[in-house]
N, C-alpha and C positions, 0 to 999 in steps of 0.2 A: 670658973664656970657658973658659980652661983649668981653672978651678975649677967654674964653673957647669955645664958639660956633663956631667962625671962625676956631679955631684950629681943632676942631672935624670935621668940614666940609672938611678941607684940608686933614686931616688924612684919611678920607674915600675914597679918590681918588685912582684910579687904579695904579698910579705911585708909591705908597707906597709899597715897597717890604719888605721881611723878614729882610733884612740887615738894613733897615731904622728903622723898629720897634725894632730891637735889640739895635740900638743906643739910641732910646728913653728909652728902659728898663735900659740901663746903666746910662742915665741922671737922671731918677727918682729913680734909685736904687731899682727897683721892677721888679719881673718877672711876666709875664702874657702871656696868649695865646689869642692874638687878633683874631685868626682864629676860636676859639671855638664858637659854637652856644650859649653858655652861656655868652659870653663876651657881655656886654651891656653898655648903657649910664652911669649907676651908676659906673661901673668899670672905665670908662674914667674919671668921676668926682673924683673918689677916688685917681687917679694918681696925682691930683692937678697940672695939666699941666700949669695953670696960673703962677706958680712959676718958670717955665722953658720956658716961652713964647719965648724968643729970641732964645734959643738953639733949641727948637722944630721947630720954623719957619725956622731956618737955615737948619735943616734936610729936611724939606718939600721942601724948595727951591732947595736944592741939588738934591732931588729925582725928581723934575720936570725937572731940567736941564739934569739929567742922562736919563730920559725917552725920551726927545727930541733927545739927541745924539743917543740913541739906535735906535730910529725910523729912523733917517737919515742913520745910518749904515746899517740897514736892507734894506732901499731903494737902497743904493749903492750896496749892495751884490746882490740884485735882478736884478739890472740893469747891473751888471758886468757879 
């Protein structure tokens, strides 16, 4: 749980977009609809993300960096 809970917390962030979730689906080799109202904590546990901690953290890190870049680009567009 020491690995899974921080991953879940990070995955819950707004910067995670569909493309990032698709990458996670490819890593765990399972399809799921994380936007479904039925998608729950048990579903996340069933994905066994702890086995893919490094890869999932890399996706999360990339998603955070992309979100920062997108935010800066929007600021530049608005100022231009």
